[in-house]
C-alpha positions as a Markdown table, in Angstrom:
| # | Residue | x | y | z |
|---|---|---|---|---|
| 1 | Met | 26.4 | 6.0 | -9.3 |
| 2 | Pro | 23.3 | 7.5 | -9.4 |
| 3 | Thr | 20.7 | 6.4 | -7.0 |
| 4 | Asp | 18.1 | 3.9 | -9.0 |
| 5 | Arg | 14.9 | 6.3 | -8.4 |
| 6 | Ser | 12.4 | 4.4 | -11.0 |
| 7 | Tyr | 10.4 | 3.6 | -8.1 |
| 8 | Ile | 9.2 | 6.6 | -8.3 |
| 9 | Ala | 7.2 | 6.9 | -11.4 |
| 10 | Leu | 5.9 | 3.5 | -11.3 |
| 11 | Asn | 4.9 | 4.6 | -7.6 |
| 12 | Asp | 2.8 | 7.5 | -9.0 |
| 13 | Ala | 1.7 | 5.7 | -12.1 |
| 14 | Ser | -0.2 | 3.1 | -9.6 |
| 15 | Arg | -1.0 | 5.8 | -7.4 |
| 16 | Ala | -2.7 | 7.5 | -10.2 |
| 17 | Arg | -4.7 | 4.8 | -11.2 |
| 18 | Leu | -5.9 | 4.1 | -7.7 |
| 19 | Glu | -7.1 | 7.6 | -8.1 |
| 20 | Ala | -8.8 | 7.3 | -11.2 |
| 21 | Phe | -10.8 | 3.5 | -9.8 |
| 22 | Val | -11.6 | 5.2 | -6.6 |
| 23 | Arg | -13.1 | 7.9 | -8.6 |
| 24 | Arg | -15.3 | 5.3 | -10.8 |
| 25 | Cys | -15.7 | 3.5 | -8.0 |
| 26 | Ser | -19.8 | 3.3 | -7.2 |
| 27 | Asp | -20.8 | 2.6 | -3.3 |
| 28 | Ala | -22.1 | -0.8 | -5.0 |
| 29 | Asp | -18.6 | -1.2 | -6.2 |
| 30 | Leu | -17.1 | -1.2 | -3.2 |
| 31 | Ala | -19.1 | -2.7 | -1.1 |
| 32 | Lys | -18.8 | -5.4 | -4.0 |
| 33 | Ala | -17.9 | -9.0 | -2.0 |
| 34 | Met | -14.0 | -10.3 | -2.7 |
| 35 | Pro | -13.1 | -14.1 | -2.2 |
| 36 | Ala | -12.6 | -15.0 | 1.6 |
| 37 | Gly | -15.1 | -12.3 | 3.0 |
| 38 | Trp | -13.4 | -9.1 | 1.8 |
| 39 | Thr | -15.3 | -6.7 | -0.1 |
| 40 | Val | -13.3 | -3.9 | -2.7 |
| 41 | Ala | -13.4 | -1.3 | 0.1 |
| 42 | Ala | -11.9 | -3.7 | 2.6 |
| 43 | Val | -9.0 | -4.4 | 0.0 |
| 44 | Leu | -8.1 | -0.9 | -0.1 |
| 45 | Ala | -8.2 | -0.2 | 3.7 |
| 46 | His | -5.5 | -3.2 | 3.5 |
| 47 | Val | -3.6 | -1.5 | 0.7 |
| 48 | Ala | -3.6 | 1.5 | 2.8 |
| 49 | Phe | -2.2 | -0.7 | 5.5 |
| 50 | Trp | 0.5 | -1.7 | 4.0 |
| 51 | Asp | 1.1 | 1.7 | 2.5 |
| 52 | Glu | 1.0 | 3.3 | 6.1 |
| 53 | Arg | 3.0 | 0.9 | 7.5 |
| 54 | Ala | 6.1 | 1.2 | 5.0 |
| 55 | Ser | 5.5 | 5.4 | 5.5 |
| 56 | Leu | 5.8 | 4.6 | 9.3 |
| 57 | Leu | 8.9 | 2.3 | 9.2 |
| 58 | Ala | 10.7 | 4.9 | 6.8 |
| 59 | Glu | 9.7 | 7.6 | 9.2 |
| 60 | Arg | 10.9 | 5.8 | 12.1 |
| 61 | Trp | 14.0 | 4.6 | 10.8 |
| 62 | Glu | 14.9 | 8.2 | 9.7 |
| 63 | Gln | 14.6 | 9.8 | 13.1 |
| 64 | Gln | 15.4 | 6.7 | 15.1 |
| 65 | Gly | 18.1 | 5.2 | 13.1 |
| 66 | Val | 16.9 | 1.8 | 13.5 |
| 67 | Ala | 16.0 | -0.8 | 10.8 |
| 68 | Pro | 12.7 | -2.3 | 10.3 |
| 69 | Thr | 12.7 | -5.6 | 10.4 |
| 70 | Pro | 11.5 | -7.2 | 7.2 |
| 71 | Val | 7.7 | -9.2 | 7.6 |
| 72 | Asp | 8.6 | -13.3 | 7.7 |
| 73 | Gly | 6.1 | -14.5 | 4.9 |
| 74 | Ala | 4.9 | -17.0 | 7.8 |
| 75 | His | 3.5 | -14.2 | 9.2 |
| 76 | Val | 1.5 | -12.4 | 6.3 |
| 77 | Asp | -1.6 | -14.1 | 6.7 |
| 78 | Trp | -2.3 | -13.3 | 10.6 |
| 79 | Ile | -0.9 | -9.5 | 9.7 |
| 80 | Asn | -3.7 | -9.3 | 6.9 |
| 81 | Asp | -6.5 | -11.3 | 8.4 |
| 82 | Ala | -6.0 | -9.2 | 11.9 |
| 83 | Pro | -7.7 | -6.0 | 10.8 |
| 84 | Lys | -10.0 | -7.6 | 8.1 |
| 85 | Pro | -13.0 | -6.8 | 10.9 |
| 86 | Met | -12.0 | -3.4 | 11.4 |
| 87 | Phe | -11.9 | -2.6 | 7.5 |
| 88 | Leu | -14.9 | -4.5 | 6.7 |
| 89 | Ala | -16.7 | -2.2 | 9.5 |
| 90 | Leu | -15.5 | 1.1 | 7.5 |
| 91 | Pro | -17.4 | 2.6 | 5.7 |
| 92 | Pro | -16.5 | 1.8 | 2.1 |
| 93 | Arg | -16.2 | 5.2 | 1.0 |
| 94 | Arg | -14.0 | 6.1 | 3.9 |
| 95 | Ala | -12.2 | 2.8 | 3.1 |
| 96 | Ala | -11.3 | 3.9 | -0.5 |
| 97 | Glu | -10.6 | 7.5 | 0.7 |
| 98 | Leu | -8.0 | 6.1 | 2.7 |
| 99 | Ala | -6.2 | 4.2 | 0.4 |
| 100 | Leu | -5.7 | 7.6 | -0.9 |
| 101 | Val | -4.5 | 9.0 | 1.5 |
| 102 | Ala | -2.1 | 6.2 | 2.4 |
| 103 | Ala | -0.8 | 6.1 | -1.0 |
| 104 | Glu | -0.1 | 9.6 | -1.2 |
| 105 | Ala | 1.6 | 9.8 | 2.1 |
| 106 | Ala | 3.7 | 6.5 | 1.5 |
| 107 | Asp | 4.4 | 7.5 | -2.0 |
| 108 | Arg | 5.6 | 11.1 | -0.4 |
| 109 | Arg | 8.0 | 9.5 | 1.6 |
| 110 | Met | 9.3 | 7.2 | -0.2 |
| 111 | Ala | 10.3 | 9.8 | -2.9 |
| 112 | Ala | 11.7 | 12.0 | 0.0 |
| 113 | Leu | 14.3 | 9.1 | 1.2 |
| 114 | Ser | 17.8 | 10.0 | 1.0 |
| 115 | Asp | 20.4 | 8.4 | -1.3 |
| 116 | Glu | 22.0 | 7.3 | 2.2 |
| 117 | Met | 18.8 | 6.1 | 3.4 |
| 118 | Ile | 18.1 | 4.1 | -0.3 |
| 119 | Ala | 21.4 | 2.4 | 0.0 |
| 120 | Arg | 21.2 | 1.5 | 3.7 |
| 121 | Asn | 17.9 | 0.1 | 2.5 |
| 122 | Ala | 19.4 | -2.4 | 0.2 |
| 123 | Ser | 22.1 | -3.4 | 3.0 |
| 124 | Ala | 19.7 | -4.2 | 5.3 |
| 125 | Gly | 18.4 | -6.8 | 2.6 |
| 126 | Ser | 15.1 | -3.9 | 1.4 |
| 127 | Pro | 12.9 | -4.1 | 4.3 |
| 128 | Leu | 11.4 | -0.9 | 3.2 |
| 129 | Thr | 9.2 | -1.8 | 0.4 |
| 130 | Leu | 10.0 | 1.6 | -1.4 |
| 131 | Leu | 8.3 | 0.1 | -5.1 |
| 132 | Arg | 4.0 | 1.1 | -3.7 |
| 133 | Ala | 3.3 | 0.2 | -6.8 |
| 134 | Glu | 3.5 | -4.0 | -7.4 |
| 135 | His | 1.1 | -4.5 | -4.1 |
| 136 | Arg | -1.6 | -1.5 | -5.6 |
| 137 | Arg | -1.3 | -3.2 | -9.0 |
| 138 | Glu | -1.8 | -7.2 | -7.7 |
| 139 | His | -5.1 | -5.6 | -5.5 |
| 140 | Leu | -6.6 | -3.6 | -8.1 |
| 141 | Asp | -6.0 | -6.0 | -10.8 |
| 142 | Glu | -7.8 | -8.7 | -8.5 |
| 143 | Ile | -10.4 | -5.8 | -7.9 |
| 144 | Glu | -11.2 | -5.0 | -11.2 |
| 145 | His | -11.5 | -9.1 | -12.7 |
| 146 | Val | -14.5 | -9.2 | -10.0 |
| 147 | Leu | -15.9 | -6.2 | -11.1 |
| 148 | Gly | -15.6 | -7.4 | -14.9 |
| 149 | Arg | -13.6 | -4.3 | -16.0 |
């Protein structure tokens, strides 16, 4: 049975949406306030963080052979809040650029996974989120709502 790689096209589409969004955003758009003390740029840095995490975990799993531990839902809030001050301190345009770089790296890493790694991920309960698109979509929808788009 062929390995399901439908996530690749979805990741590519979400990355293209992210790229288009960042390219059309002004610096004022990126600095706009979001709920809970975030800004548009800080939310993009948050997206970059989770894409970077996925890339790093995949790389370490391939190189060291140890499956990552899934994130416990009880810890997500503090994981998201801990780097928030650093995300807010980034120049907004730089945060947006980091989101693009991280998305490209994550998508490339996930697309390059061997059939064996994809099967191992599924057997381990999918600790790697191969489909990066959902997280990007969630936050881009939220951002575009705040910006009135």
